[in-house]
MARVEXZA-258148 format. One record per residue: residue in three letters; x, y, z of N, C-alpha, C in turn. Coordinates in steps of 0.05 Angstrom, whole numbers, padded with zeros to 5 digits, always signed. Layout:
alaXYZXYZXYZ
...
This chain:
met-00875+00760+03605-00859+00753+03631-00849+00726+03634
lys-00821+00725+03637-00811+00703+03645-00797+00703+03674
val-00811+00678+03683-00802+00671+03710-00786+00649+03718
ser-00767+00646+03729-00744+00623+03733-00760+00604+03746
ser-00745+00576+03744-00755+00555+03763-00756+00562+03785
asp-00742+00582+03803-00738+00589+03834-00764+00609+03838
gly-00780+00620+03820-00804+00640+03821-00793+00660+03819
glu-00768+00666+03810-00759+00694+03806-00766+00712+03778
ile-00773+00731+03774-00780+00748+03749-00755+00756+03737
glu-00746+00746+03715-00725+00751+03700-00726+00774+03677
trp-00754+00780+03668-00762+00802+03648-00791+00802+03649
thr-00796+00824+03639-00826+00831+03632-00829+00844+03604
lys-00854+00839+03592-00859+00853+03565-00880+00863+03563
val-00883+00894+03557-00909+00906+03557-00916+00912+03523
ile-00936+00900+03524-00950+00896+03487-00972+00917+03488
asn-00966+00948+03482-00991+00964+03486-01006+00958+03460
val-01039+00965+03464-01058+00961+03454-01071+00984+03448
ala-01079+00996+03425-01095+01019+03421-01123+01017+03437
thr-01126+01042+03452-01158+01039+03464-01169+01066+03459
asp-01162+01082+03436-01173+01102+03430-01194+01095+03408
pro-01226+01102+03413-01244+01095+03401-01244+01108+03375
tyr-01255+01088+03355-01256+01095+03333-01286+01094+03321
asp-01289+01103+03296-01322+01106+03283-01333+01079+03293
gly-01357+01076+03308-01375+01056+03310-01371+01046+03335
val-01352+01052+03351-01347+01042+03380-01364+01054+03396
asp-01383+01039+03411-01399+01053+03434-01380+01050+03462
ala-01385+01084+03471-01372+01091+03492-01381+01073+03517
glu-01407+01060+03515-01412+01043+03544-01393+01022+03544
tyr-01375+01009+03523-01358+00987+03526-01334+00995+03530
ile-01322+00983+03549-01291+00985+03552-01279+00963+03532
ser-01263+00972+03514-01259+00952+03492-01236+00941+03504
thr-01234+00910+03498-01205+00892+03501-01197+00892+03476
gly-01174+00901+03461-01173+00906+03436-01155+00875+03423
ile-01150+00858+03441-01133+00831+03432-01143+00807+03456
ser-01139+00784+03443-01148+00761+03452-01117+00744+03452
val-01101+00734+03476-01084+00715+03473-01094+00687+03483
asn-01094+00671+03460-01105+00641+03464-01081+00620+03470
ser-01056+00627+03458-01034+00605+03462-01009+00613+03457
ala-00990+00601+03472-00962+00610+03472-00945+00582+03471
val-00924+00583+03457-00906+00562+03457-00872+00569+03451
leu-00860+00554+03459-00830+00560+03453-00819+00537+03437
asp-00800+00549+03420-00783+00531+03406-00758+00519+03419
asp-00738+00508+03401-00714+00497+03416-00697+00515+03426
glu-00700+00543+03415-00680+00567+03419-00696+00585+03441
glu-00715+00575+03450-00736+00593+03471-00746+00618+03458
asn-00743+00619+03434-00760+00638+03416-00792+00633+03426
ile-00807+00655+03425-00829+00654+03439-00852+00662+03415
tyr-00874+00643+03410-00893+00651+03396-00923+00655+03408
phe-00938+00672+03406-00966+00676+03420-00983+00681+03398
ser-01010+00671+03401-01030+00674+03378-01056+00685+03391
gly-01075+00694+03376-01100+00698+03384-01118+00716+03361
asn-01130+00729+03374-01151+00749+03355-01142+00779+03361
met-01144+00798+03345-01144+00825+03348-01161+00835+03337
arg-01171+00858+03353-01192+00877+03343-01183+00905+03349
ala-01152+00914+03349-01148+00939+03356-01120+00942+03347
thr-01109+00960+03343-01081+00963+03335-01061+00954+03360
met-01039+00939+03351-01020+00929+03376-00992+00941+03366
tyr-00982+00953+03389-00950+00959+03389-00926+00944+03399
val-00912+00930+03381-00894+00911+03396-00868+00926+03384
asp-00851+00934+03407-00833+00950+03405-00838+00974+03381
ala-00821+00971+03358-00827+00993+03335-00845+00983+03316
glu-00859+00956+03320-00874+00950+03293-00904+00957+03309
val-00913+00966+03284-00945+00975+03288-00960+00956+03274
ile-00980+00935+03283-00997+00918+03272-01025+00924+03276
asn-01038+00929+03253-01062+00941+03251-01087+00917+03242
pro-01103+00916+03254-01130+00899+03250-01145+00903+03228
his-01159+00879+03218-01180+00885+03197-01206+00869+03208
asn-01227+00868+03189-01250+00856+03198-01264+00864+03222
val-01262+00894+03230-01272+00905+03250-01293+00925+03245
glu-01299+00930+03214-01317+00949+03206-01348+00941+03221
gly-01356+00965+03233-01380+00961+03241-01382+00955+03270
trp-01358+00949+03282-01360+00938+03310-01359+00956+03325
asn-01377+00949+03346-01384+00977+03372-01371+00970+03394
gly-01349+00950+03398-01333+00951+03419-01336+00933+03438
asp-01353+00915+03435-01363+00896+03452-01348+00872+03450
ser-01331+00867+03472-01309+00844+03461-01326+00814+03465
gln-01352+00816+03464-01364+00789+03463-01373+00783+03433
lys-01365+00802+03419-01372+00798+03389-01352+00791+03372
ser-01359+00772+03353-01343+00759+03339-01338+00776+03315
val-01307+00784+03316-01297+00805+03295-01268+00801+03302
gly-01256+00814+03284-01223+00823+03279-01212+00793+03266
asn-01182+00796+03268-01165+00777+03251-01148+00764+03267
gly-01136+00741+03258-01116+00726+03274-01085+00730+03270
tyr-01070+00728+03287-01043+00735+03288-01026+00716+03304
ile-01001+00714+03296-00979+00701+03309-00961+00721+03312
ile-00948+00723+03335-00921+00746+03338-00900+00731+03352
lys-00879+00731+03347-00855+00720+03349-00839+00740+03361
leu-00829+00726+03387-00806+00745+03400-00785+00728+03410
asp-00758+00742+03409-00740+00723+03418-00737+00712+03451
his-00710+00702+03454-00716+00688+03489-00718+00711+03510
glu-00712+00738+03499-00706+00761+03517-00735+00780+03517
gly-00750+00770+03492-00777+00785+03498-00778+00803+03473
asn-00758+00800+03453-00757+00825+03430-00770+00817+03407
tyr-00785+00831+03394-00801+00829+03369-00778+00820+03352
val-00786+00798+03338-00772+00788+03312-00791+00790+03287
asn-00819+00780+03290-00836+00778+03266-00861+00772+03271
his-00879+00778+03251-00908+00772+03259-00920+00758+03229
val-00940+00750+03232-00961+00746+03206-00991+00750+03218
val-01006+00762+03203-01033+00761+03206-01048+00752+03185
thr-01073+00748+03187-01093+00733+03164-01099+00761+03149
glu-01109+00748+03128-01116+00767+03101-01143+00756+03093
gly-01166+00774+03080-01185+00764+03067-01210+00774+03085
leu-01234+00778+03076-01258+00793+03087-01271+00766+03102
met-01272+00770+03128-01290+00749+03142-01302+00764+03164
thr-01325+00747+03174-01338+00764+03200-01316+00767+03223
ser-01302+00741+03219-01279+00737+03242-01259+00714+03233
asp-01239+00720+03241-01220+00693+03250-01201+00696+03273
asn-01190+00677+03279-01181+00675+03306-01157+00652+03309
val-01136+00655+03314-01120+00634+03318-01124+00621+03347
arg-01136+00599+03350-01141+00590+03377-01119+00570+03395
cys-01103+00556+03380-01088+00542+03394-01065+00532+03378
met-01038+00530+03387-01014+00524+03375-01003+00501+03391
thr-00983+00487+03376-00963+00467+03384-00940+00469+03366
ile-00917+00464+03379-00889+00465+03366-00879+00435+03366
asn-00864+00426+03341-00854+00401+03341-00837+00397+03320
asp-00811+00388+03326-00790+00390+03308-00791+00413+03287
asn-00782+00441+03304-00788+00467+03287-00806+00467+03270
arg-00832+00457+03269-00855+00464+03260-00874+00468+03281
leu-00887+00492+03271-00912+00509+03282-00937+00500+03273
tyr-00951+00487+03287-00978+00477+03281-00999+00491+03290
leu-01022+00500+03279-01037+00517+03291-01073+00509+03282
ile-01087+00511+03303-01112+00506+03294-01132+00539+03293
met-01143+00552+03273-01155+00572+03269-01185+00568+03271
gln-01204+00585+03280-01233+00583+03274-01238+00606+03257
val-01255+00605+03241-01260+00624+03220-01293+00624+03221
ile-01300+00647+03213-01334+00653+03211-01333+00668+03183
gly-01343+00657+03165-01347+00671+03140-01369+00697+03138
thr-01375+00707+03118-01391+00728+03109-01413+00720+03098
gly-01419+00696+03092-01444+00685+03074-01436+00685+03045
glu-01418+00698+03038-01407+00697+03009-01380+00685+03004
ala-01372+00680+02982-01349+00663+02976-01323+00685+02980
asn-01304+00679+02997-01278+00691+03008-01255+00674+03009
val-01235+00683+03011-01215+00666+03013-01198+00681+03034
leu-01187+00663+03054-01172+00669+03069-01141+00662+03070
ser-01125+00687+03067-01094+00676+03068-01079+00681+03093
phe-01058+00663+03095-01049+00664+03123-01016+00651+03113
ala-00998+00667+03120-00970+00661+03115-00962+00646+03094
gly-00975+00661+03067-00964+00656+03046-00986+00630+03028
ser-01002+00621+03049-01021+00598+03043-01048+00611+03035
gln-01070+00594+03021-01097+00599+03019-01116+00581+03021
val-01137+00585+03037-01164+00572+03032-01189+00581+03028
asn-01211+00574+03016-01231+00579+03005-01252+00573+03029
val-01262+00594+03040-01282+00590+03060-01310+00588+03052
pro-01328+00573+03065-01352+00557+03049-01373+00589+03055
glu-01392+00588+03035-01409+00613+03035-01436+00613+03050
asn-01424+00615+03073-01448+00610+03101-01435+00631+03127
thr-01446+00628+03147-01434+00642+03168-01435+00626+03192
cys-01427+00599+03188-01418+00581+03206-01391+00584+03215
leu-01383+00571+03241-01356+00570+03246-01343+00551+03234
his-01321+00549+03221-01303+00526+03208-01276+00531+03220
leu-01266+00504+03224-01233+00503+03230-01220+00505+03211
val-01196+00515+03210-01172+00517+03190-01147+00507+03205
gly-01135+00484+03194-01116+00475+03208-01085+00487+03183
gly-01058+00495+03200-01040+00505+03185-01017+00490+03197
cys-00996+00493+03181-00967+00491+03188-00946+00512+03180
leu-00936+00519+03198-00909+00540+03194-00889+00535+03203
asp-00858+00544+03189-00832+00542+03201-00832+00562+03220
thr-00806+00559+03226-00805+00580+03254-00798+00605+03245
asp-00793+00613+03217-00788+00642+03207-00818+00647+03203
leu-00841+00636+03208-00866+00643+03203-00877+00640+03170
asn-00861+00623+03160-00871+00619+03133-00887+00593+03132
gly-00910+00597+03112-00933+00581+03110-00918+00550+03098
leu-00926+00526+03110-00920+00500+03094-00947+00487+03082
trp-00968+00486+03100-00994+00480+03091-01020+00493+03102
leu-01036+00493+03091-01067+00509+03110-01084+00492+03093
thr-01105+00482+03113-01127+00467+03098-01152+00473+03118
ile-01172+00476+03107-01197+00479+03120-01214+00457+03122
tyr-01228+00454+03144-01246+00429+03154-01274+00438+03157
pro-01287+00442+03133-01310+00454+03136-01331+00440+03156
asn-01348+00455+03171-01362+00446+03187-01390+00432+03175
thr-01392+00409+03183-01415+00393+03168-01437+00398+03185
leu-01439+00403+03204-01466+00410+03222-01479+00437+03207
asn-01468+00453+03196-01478+00472+03175-01498+00489+03194
lys-01488+00503+03217-01501+00518+03235-01485+00530+03253
thr-01491+00547+03265-01475+00570+03287-01463+00546+03306
thr-01438+00547+03314-01431+00526+03335-01413+00537+03353
thr-01401+00524+03371-01382+00534+03391-01357+00510+03396
ile-01340+00521+03401-01314+00504+03407-01304+00515+03434
gln-01297+00501+03454-01283+00508+03477-01264+00492+03489
val-01236+00507+03498-01213+00499+03503-01198+00479+03488
pro-01192+00484+03461-01183+00465+03442-01153+00464+03449
gln-01144+00433+03449-01117+00433+03456-01102+00418+03425
leu-01080+00427+03416-01067+00416+03398-01045+00403+03404
lys-01039+00382+03400-01014+00364+03404-01003+00346+03382
val-00972+00343+03381-00964+00318+03362-00957+00299+03382
val-00966+00276+03380-00962+00257+03393-00958+00231+03374
glu-00938+00212+03378-00939+00190+03367-00937+00191+03334
gly-00928+00220+03325-00923+00223+03296-00947+00231+03280
cys-00970+00237+03298-00994+00248+03290-00999+00273+03302
leu-01018+00288+03291-01029+00314+03296-01057+00311+03312
trp-01061+00322+03337-01084+00315+03343-01100+00337+03354
leu-01124+00339+03355-01138+00365+03365-01162+00354+03381
ala-01157+00364+03406-01182+00354+03431-01194+00382+03436
ala-01218+00376+03444-01236+00395+03450-01264+00392+03461
glu-01282+00414+03468-01308+00407+03469-01321+00427+03459
gly-01350+00422+03454-01368+00436+03436-01384+00419+03417
gln-01387+00436+03397-01408+00423+03376-01392+00428+03351
tyr-01385+00405+03333-01371+00404+03305-01377+00381+03288
gly-01377+00385+03267-01374+00361+03247-01354+00361+03227
met-01335+00337+03224-01312+00342+03209-01312+00313+03187
thr-01303+00318+03160-01306+00297+03144-01283+00284+03147
thr-01269+00258+03153-01249+00246+03157-01245+00226+03133
ile-01228+00213+03134-01228+00192+03112-01250+00170+03112
gly-01264+00168+03093-01283+00147+03094-01308+00155+03110
glu-01305+00177+03125-01332+00180+03147-01336+00205+03158
glu-01358+00214+03162-01363+00242+03177-01360+00237+03213
val-01350+00249+03222-01348+00246+03250-01362+00277+03262
asn-01388+00272+03278-01399+00298+03289-01407+00295+03318
thr-01410+00316+03329-01420+00315+03355-01452+00322+03359
gly-01466+00330+03337-01494+00332+03336-01495+00359+03347
thr-01520+00372+03353-01522+00399+03358-01542+00409+03380
leu-01547+00386+03394-01563+00388+03417-01548+00392+03442
thr-01522+00382+03447-01506+00386+03470-01477+00393+03463
arg-01459+00404+03483-01435+00403+03475-01419+00380+03479
asp-01408+00362+03461-01396+00337+03466-01363+00342+03468
gly-01349+00323+03478-01321+00323+03478-01317+00307+03445
phe-01296+00316+03436-01286+00305+03408-01249+00309+03403
leu-01244+00287+03390-01219+00281+03390-01211+00279+03356
phe-01199+00292+03343-01192+00283+03311-01163+00282+03310
lys-01153+00261+03291-01130+00258+03284-01118+00264+03260
phe-01103+00282+03255-01084+00293+03227-01064+00285+03219
asn-01054+00282+03194-01033+00278+03179-01017+00302+03182
lys-00996+00304+03204-00979+00326+03210-00960+00339+03187
asp-00960+00322+03164-00943+00331+03138-00961+00344+03120
thr-00988+00340+03124-01005+00350+03101-01033+00368+03107
gly-01037+00354+03135-01061+00368+03146-01083+00348+03146
glu-01082+00331+03128-01109+00315+03123-01122+00304+03147
ser-01147+00307+03149-01163+00296+03168-01161+00269+03165
val-01153+00251+03185-01154+00219+03185-01176+00207+03199
ser-01184+00214+03221-01203+00202+03236-01211+00219+03258
gly-01237+00214+03270-01239+00219+03292-01259+00210+03313
met-01267+00220+03336-01287+00206+03354-01302+00229+03369
thr-01323+00219+03382-01334+00241+03400-01336+00226+03430
ile-01338+00242+03450-01336+00226+03479-01358+00240+03494
gly-01380+00226+03505-01395+00238+03525-01414+00260+03512
lys-01436+00262+03524-01457+00278+03523-01467+00300+03541
gly-01467+00325+03535-01478+00348+03545-01453+00357+03569
trp-01443+00380+03556-01421+00396+03569-01392+00374+03577
ala-01394+00359+03559-01369+00333+03554-01344+00351+03546
gly-01314+00343+03550-01296+00353+03531-01275+00339+03535
val-01258+00332+03516-01231+00323+03517-01212+00344+03521
phe-01198+00338+03543-01181+00366+03547-01154+00359+03546
asp-01142+00336+03541-01114+00338+03528-01108+00307+03519
val-01086+00308+03502-01078+00283+03497-01047+00282+03498
leu-01039+00258+03510-01013+00250+03517-00996+00223+03507
pro-00978+00225+03503-00959+00194+03496-00966+00173+03519
cys-00971+00144+03504-00974+00123+03517-00959+00104+03512
asp-00960+00089+03484-00943+00070+03474-00942+00075+03445
ala-00927+00061+03434-00930+00057+03403-00959+00056+03383
glu-00970+00046+03402-01002+00038+03394-01023+00055+03402
his-01019+00072+03428-01037+00082+03439-01029+00111+03449
val-01050+00130+03445-01051+00150+03464-01063+00153+03487
tyr-01062+00169+03512-01078+00178+03529-01094+00198+03524
ala-01120+00195+03523-01140+00219+03521-01150+00226+03549
ala-01149+00251+03556-01162+00258+03583-01188+00271+03579
tyr-01211+00263+03589-01235+00274+03585-01253+00276+03606
phe-01273+00296+03607-01295+00294+03625-01318+00284+03616
ile-01339+00267+03624-01361+00260+03615-01384+00281+03609
gly-01385+00294+03624-01404+00318+03622-01410+00333+03655
leu-01427+00351+03653-01426+00372+03677-01433+00348+03705
asn-01423+00349+03721-01420+00334+03747-01422+00308+03739
ala-01405+00300+03724-01396+00276+03719-01367+00267+03720
pro-01358+00242+03718-01329+00240+03720-01310+00244+03697
ala-01287+00251+03707-01260+00258+03693-01249+00235+03686
met-01244+00223+03663-01234+00194+03657-01203+00200+03643
leu-01194+00182+03648-01163+00177+03625-01167+00151+03609
ala-01165+00154+03589-01174+00132+03564-01149+00127+03550
lys-01141+00101+03549-01120+00090+03531-01131+00085+03501
val-01126+00100+03480-01140+00100+03460-01121+00094+03436
ser-01130+00079+03419-01118+00062+03396-01107+00082+03378
ile-01086+00085+03367-01079+00107+03350-01090+00099+03322
asn-01094+00070+03317-01101+00062+03288-01132+00069+03284
asp-01151+00059+03306-01178+00061+03302-01190+00079+03321
leu-01182+00094+03338-01185+00110+03358-01210+00096+03379
ala-01203+00070+03382-01225+00054+03401-01209+00057+03429
ile-01228+00060+03449-01215+00061+03479-01214+00030+03487
asp-01192+00023+03493-01184-00005+03496-01182-00004+03526
glu-01175+00019+03546-01179+00018+03573-01180+00047+03583
glu-01192+00046+03604-01195+00075+03618-01196+00072+03646
val-01191+00096+03663-01194+00095+03690-01206+00121+03696
gln-01218+00122+03722-01232+00147+03735-01208+00166+03748
leu-01209+00190+03741-01189+00216+03753-01207+00222+03777
cys-01230+00229+03771-01244+00249+03792-01271+00239+03788
ser-01287+00237+03812-01317+00230+03811-01335+00251+03802
ser-01326+00276+03797-01350+00294+03791-01334+00321+03784
thr-01338+00334+03759-01321+00354+03747-01338+00375+03736
ala-01332+00400+03736-01351+00418+03719-01332+00418+03691
thr-01305+00426+03689-01290+00428+03671-01265+00421+03671
ala-01245+00416+03660-01219+00410+03662-01197+00420+03646
gln-01177+00422+03653-01154+00442+03639-01134+00434+03622
asn-01117+00417+03638-01094+00401+03615-01079+00381+03635
cys-01059+00369+03629-01045+00343+03638-01022+00352+03635
ile-00996+00337+03652-00971+00340+03645-00960+00310+03655
ile-00945+00303+03642-00929+00277+03651-00902+00285+03657
his-00895+00274+03680-00869+00281+03686-00857+00254+03701
gly-00836+00240+03685-00834+00212+03695-00851+00190+03692
asn-00863+00175+03714-00886+00160+03706-00915+00167+03725
arg-00909+00200+03722-00934+00211+03743-00950+00231+03720
leu-00979+00230+03724-00988+00245+03708-01007+00266+03723
tyr-01000+00295+03722-01011+00313+03737-01035+00326+03721
val-01059+00326+03737-01082+00337+03721-01094+00359+03738
met-01099+00380+03724-01113+00400+03738-01142+00402+03727
leu-01164+00402+03750-01189+00400+03745-01203+00423+03764
arg-01232+00425+03749-01244+00442+03768-01271+00426+03773
leu-01270+00419+03799-01286+00403+03814-01317+00412+03818
arg-01335+00396+03815-01360+00398+03819-01375+00386+03841
ser-01382+00401+03862-01397+00379+03886-01428+00391+03887
thr-01442+00374+03894-01472+00377+03896-01478+00383+03929
lys-01496+00404+03935-01504+00407+03962-01527+00387+03974
leu-01521+00373+03997-01536+00354+04008-01544+00370+04036
gly-01568+00386+04033-01577+00392+04063-01564+00421+04067
asp-01547+00420+04087-01528+00440+04093-01499+00438+04081
asn-01494+00417+04072-01464+00409+04063-01461+00398+04037
tyr-01438+00402+04031-01433+00393+03999-01426+00362+04002
asn-01432+00346+03980-01419+00322+03984-01390+00313+03978
asp-01378+00297+03978-01352+00292+03974-01345+00286+03946
val-01320+00291+03936-01318+00289+03906-01289+00271+03909
ala-01285+00249+03896-01264+00238+03899-01246+00243+03874
leu-01222+00246+03886-01201+00250+03866-01175+00230+03867
gly-01178+00211+03850-01164+00185+03856-01171+00170+03881
asp-01156+00168+03899-01163+00154+03921-01170+00175+03947
tyr-01170+00201+03939-01172+00223+03960-01203+00230+03955
leu-01215+00238+03984-01246+00248+03984-01239+00279+03989
ile-01251+00297+03970-01247+00326+03977-01279+00336+03985
arg-01280+00352+04003-01304+00368+04009-01298+00392+04006
ser-01316+00403+03989-01307+00433+03987-01335+00447+03976
pro-01336+00473+03971-01357+00489+03958-01363+00478+03930
gln-01387+00484+03921-01395+00477+03900-01373+00471+03875
tyr-01361+00499+03871-01332+00494+03847-01311+00496+03867
asn-01291+00482+03854-01264+00481+03871-01242+00475+03851
tyr-01223+00490+03847-01198+00475+03834-01182+00459+03848
ala-01176+00436+03835-01151+00417+03845-01135+00409+03825
ile-01110+00399+03836-01087+00387+03822-01088+00360+03832
gly-01086+00338+03817-01083+00311+03824-01057+00300+03809
ala-01043+00280+03827-01022+00264+03816-01030+00241+03814
phe-01021+00223+03787-01027+00193+03790-01002+00175+03775
glu-01001+00156+03782-00980+00139+03777-00989+00125+03750
leu-00972+00128+03733-00978+00117+03704-00957+00086+03703
pro-00968+00063+03686-00953+00044+03684-00924+00049+03674
ser-00910+00038+03685-00875+00042+03683-00868+00025+03654
asn-00850+00033+03643-00839+00024+03618-00813+00007+03627
lys-00818-00024+03627-00795-00036+03641-00765-00037+03629
leu-00764-00025+03601-00741-00020+03591-00726+00004+03600
leu-00741+00028+03606-00729+00048+03618-00721+00044+03644
glu-00703+00030+03651-00687+00024+03674-00656+00033+03668
asp-00639+00037+03686-00614+00047+03689-00598+00021+03686
val-00597+00011+03665-00590-00014+03654-00557-00015+03659
asn-00546+00011+03650-00508+00006+03655-00508+00023+03677
asn-00523+00028+03695-00514+00035+03721-00496+00059+03725
asp-00508+00081+03708-00487+00106+03706-00499+00130+03717
gly-00526+00124+03732-00538+00142+03745-00563+00159+03733
ile-00563+00155+03707-00580+00167+03686-00597+00146+03670
val-00622+00155+03672-00639+00135+03650-00641+00145+03624
asn-00629+00140+03602-00636+00157+03580-00633+00130+03549
val-00626+00141+03525-00627+00126+03506-00608+00104+03505
ala-00583+00111+03520-00559+00089+03525-00573+00063+03534
asp-00589+00062+03556-00597+00045+03565-00619+00024+03546
val-00637+00040+03534-00649+00029+03512-00634+00016+03492
asn-00611+00033+03482-00597+00015+03463-00584-00010+03473
ile-00577-00011+03500-00565-00035+03509-00584-00059+03507
val-00609-00052+03513-00631-00071+03507-00633-00082+03480
leu-00632-00063+03465-00637-00063+03434-00618-00083+03424
asn-00592-00077+03431-00570-00097+03419-00570-00121+03433
asp-00581-00125+03459-00583-00154+03465-00602-00171+03447
ile-00633-00149+03442-00646-00169+03425-00635-00176+03396
phe-00621-00156+03386-00606-00164+03361-00588-00185+03358
glu-00572-00188+03383-00552-00205+03384-00564-00234+03390
glu-00587-00229+03406-00590-00259+03414-00615-00274+03392
thr-00629-00254+03381-00655-00267+03366-00653-00256+03342
asn-00642-00232+03333-00645-00213+03307-00671-00210+03296
ser-00691-00216+03318-00719-00210+03311-00725-00187+03305
ala-00716-00168+03319-00724-00139+03311-00715-00127+03287
ala-00690-00142+03275-00679-00131+03248-00697-00144+03225
asn-00722-00158+03233-00733-00173+03206-00759-00161+03204
asp-00774-00162+03179-00797-00156+03179-00819-00165+03190
val-00826-00162+03214-00843-00173+03232-00870-00171+03226
asn-00879-00152+03218-00913-00139+03209-00912-00150+03177
asn-00891-00160+03167-00893-00169+03133-00913-00144+03118
asp-00898-00119+03124-00902-00095+03107-00890-00090+03083
gly-00866-00108+03079-00848-00099+03057-00825-00079+03068
gln-00831-00074+03091-00804-00058+03103-00795-00069+03134
val-00768-00064+03136-00758-00063+03168-00753-00039+03172
asn-00771-00034+03194-00767-00002+03205-00776-00001+03233
val-00781+00017+03248-00782+00026+03273-00812+00009+03284
ala-00831+00008+03265-00848-00008+03267-00854-00040+03280
asp-00827-00052+03268-00816-00080+03276-00806-00085+03297
val-00791-00064+03305-00778-00062+03331-00800-00058+03353
asn-00815-00043+03346-00834-00039+03367-00857-00063+03376
ile-00860-00078+03357-00879-00106+03358-00858-00120+03376
val-00829-00122+03370-00816-00135+03392-00813-00131+03418
leu-00812-00103+03422-00810-00091+03450-00832-00092+03459
asn-00858-00093+03448-00879-00100+03459-00889-00129+03470
tyr-00879-00142+03455-00874-00174+03461-00864-00175+03487
ile-00834-00165+03486-00813-00170+03508-00833-00155+03535
leu-00846-00133+03529-00856-00127+03560-00880-00137+03570
asn-00900-00149+03549-00914-00167+03556-00906-00194+03571
gln-00886-00202+03560-00881-00230+03570-00868-00227+03603
ser-00850-00201+03604-00840-00195+03624-00859-00190+03652
ser-00885-00178+03640-00898-00173+03661-00922-00191+03667
glu-00919-00215+03655-00939-00237+03664-00924-00255+03687
């Protein structure tokens, strides 16, 4: 369905899914044949959606059949089926699709993001206990000989041709779970945020949540190769990182909740070493949280609040500076002011804040000091990193 900014429905699309029972399906189950986990748009407003399929899909004239469903009894809670990505044009017409290949217990495209005409994805794969190969969009990975949940990262072009596919074997070596994963490209890196139990080998070290609780975790990848660069865990016991957002040239914002009936926080995380340099509380008590949007200098957050009962009443939950009294669970959206970037002002007074204003400031820097055109960080290159150092210095000076 496409809905205009005025709330008008412009078009709808129905994708039929087979409901006829087949061998092994138990009549007591009402089967849900597909799961849709993620949807993104490219610059031409083509639509890509992904998930897991356990029954045949009919997309316009295209018939897409599932695999890895042998012996399935129709229970939608069972881990079976295969992953898929389907591409529609801006009017909802079928364009193309790609599905996984290879014998698995199940595989599932959990989340996607699109950046610079590249479609990035995270897939979860459960093997059969034997050596098998997972193929997707022309690329392959070897799946470990166990039945653990493993993560696979991939990158495709907008024609759904594979560019790279990488598996990140689960170092916990047991059955684990991953909830509400978010995939983002921020400051030139690919980031995975989620809650659950997982272990991954990054450059130089292993990062894992352990297996006693569901913890929040954040992993950083090289977006050009898929290499796992670094990671961190946050919180213990039903904790989760639920979004990653741009901050400045040296930091990203990570939004996370510490645990059940515990605060939700916004952390300023160093891109280099993933250290938390600064953080603020968004909400005093949450059950879960969904995602964030930055618009201008405002951060909008959707949270599932959790209050506890005191006698006949529930206690107040602080959302920013506001107190909310509600039943035990309640959804809320909060808006928060972010620090403004002093360079992003209407310098040329044309009524628009855009790159022209930044260029004026940069030209002033170059003409007056020429510092930004020098190898400020002494790495043997003159590039945007040197400009960023000078700009950050100016911002810090102007804020003192």
